[in-house]
C-alpha positions in Angstrom: -45.6 44.2 86.3 -48.6 42.1 87.2 -52.1 43.1 86.1 -53.3 44.2 89.6 -50.4 46.5 90.1 -50.8 47.9 86.5 -54.6 48.5 87.1 -53.8 50.3 90.5 -51.2 52.5 88.8 -53.6 53.5 86.0 -56.4 54.3 88.6 -53.9 56.4 90.6 -52.9 58.4 87.6 -56.5 59.0 86.6 -57.3 60.1 90.1 -54.4 62.5 90.1 -55.5 63.9 86.8 -59.1 64.4 88.1 -58.0 66.2 91.2 -55.5 68.5 89.3 -58.2 69.2 86.7 -60.8 70.0 89.3 -58.6 72.7 90.8 -58.9 74.6 87.5 -62.7 74.4 87.3 -65.2 77.0 88.2 -67.6 75.5 90.7 -70.0 78.4 90.4 -70.7 77.7 86.7 -74.4 76.7 86.3 -73.8 74.4 83.3 -71.5 71.7 82.2 -71.0 69.9 78.9 -68.3 67.3 79.7 -67.7 65.2 82.8 -65.1 62.6 83.5 -65.0 60.2 86.5 -65.0 56.8 88.0 -67.8 54.1 87.9 -68.1 51.4 90.6 -70.4 48.4 90.2 -70.4 45.2 88.2 -68.7 47.2 85.5 -66.1 49.4 87.2 -63.9 51.8 85.4 -63.8 55.2 83.8 -66.8 57.1 82.6 -67.1 60.2 80.3 -70.3 62.1 79.6 -70.8 64.8 77.0 -73.9 66.8 76.2 -73.6 66.3 72.5 -77.1 67.4 71.6 -78.0 70.1 74.3 -80.0 70.4 76.3 -81.1 66.7 76.7 -79.0 64.5 74.5 -75.9 62.9 76.1 -73.3 60.5 74.9 -71.6 58.4 77.5 -68.5 56.2 77.2 -67.5 53.7 79.7 -64.2 51.7 79.7 -63.8 49.2 82.5 -63.6 45.7 83.8 -66.7 43.7 84.4 -66.1 41.6 87.5 -69.3 39.6 87.5 -70.2 38.8 83.9 -67.3 36.7 82.7 -64.5 39.0 84.1 -64.2 40.9 80.8 -62.7 44.2 79.7 -65.6 46.3 78.3 -65.8 49.3 76.1 -69.3 50.8 76.1 -71.0 53.6 74.1 -74.4 54.9 75.1 -76.8 57.6 74.0 -78.9 59.0 76.9 -81.9 61.3 77.0 -82.0 63.4 80.2 -85.2 64.4 81.9 -84.5 67.4 84.1 -86.4 67.6 87.4 -84.3 70.6 88.3 -80.8 71.8 87.3 -79.3 69.7 90.1 -81.4 66.5 89.7 -82.3 64.6 86.5 -83.4 61.2 85.4 -82.0 59.6 82.2 -82.6 56.7 80.0 -80.8 55.4 76.9 -79.3 52.6 75.0 -76.0 51.6 73.3 -73.6 48.9 72.5 -70.6 47.3 74.2 -67.6 45.3 73.1 -66.4 43.0 75.9 -63.6 40.5 75.8 -61.2 38.4 77.8 -58.6 35.8 76.9 -61.2 33.2 76.0 -64.4 35.0 75.0 -65.7 37.9 73.0 -69.2 39.5 73.5 -71.2 42.2 71.8 -74.0 43.2 74.2 -76.8 45.6 73.4 -77.1 47.8 76.5 -80.0 49.8 78.0 -79.5 52.3 80.9 -81.8 54.1 83.3 -80.6 56.3 86.2 -80.7 59.4 88.3 -78.0 62.1 88.4 -77.3 64.7 91.1 -75.1 67.7 90.4 -73.5 69.2 93.5 -74.1 73.0 93.7 -70.9 74.1 95.4 -68.4 71.9 93.7 -67.9 70.8 90.0 -68.9 67.2 90.6 -71.9 65.0 89.9 -73.0 61.6 91.2 -75.2 59.1 89.4 -76.8 55.8 90.2 -77.9 53.7 87.3 -79.1 50.3 86.2 -77.7 48.9 82.9 -79.2 45.6 81.7 -77.9 44.0 78.5 -78.6 41.4 75.9 -75.6 39.4 74.7 -76.0 39.0 70.9 -73.8 35.9 70.5 -75.1 34.0 73.6 -78.7 35.2 73.2 -78.7 35.8 76.9 -80.0 38.7 79.1 -77.8 40.1 81.8 -79.7 41.9 84.6 -77.1 42.5 87.4 -75.5 45.8 86.4 -76.1 48.5 89.0 -73.5 51.2 89.5 -72.6 54.4 91.2 -70.5 57.0 89.4 -68.8 60.2 90.4 -67.7 62.6 87.7 -65.9 66.0 87.7 -66.8 68.7 85.2 -64.0 69.2 82.7 -65.3 71.9 80.4 -62.4 74.2 81.0 -59.9 71.5 79.8 -61.6 70.8 76.5 
């Protein structure tokens, strides 16, 4: 099985899981603690957010493929602080660390993140737009081209 077909199969399985899981969720719940979804941008993949230190401390994990910065597989862990404008809209900022690699290279970037998040009122889903610059420790190089759009489903009833 080639890598493109494998990647498509994994994405299809993840989408099926998300849609099945969303059928079990209560869209009228006014809070969420866990959300799982897809991220599209320079780093595309799967994103998971957890309010670990309520009400404002969030841990986010991203596993994906970075198409523009060396075509690398990346695993990212971030701590974010959320500034609530309302329940539906909030801004966030944070920092973390990534491990990124491909056949020929290994990177350990320090990451920063700023973004805005919108929680849909009638469905258990949220959308976020963020900017995630990085500093590559080994190359001593800044990377500034990481904008992304994410869509996540609340998965509280599954955990």
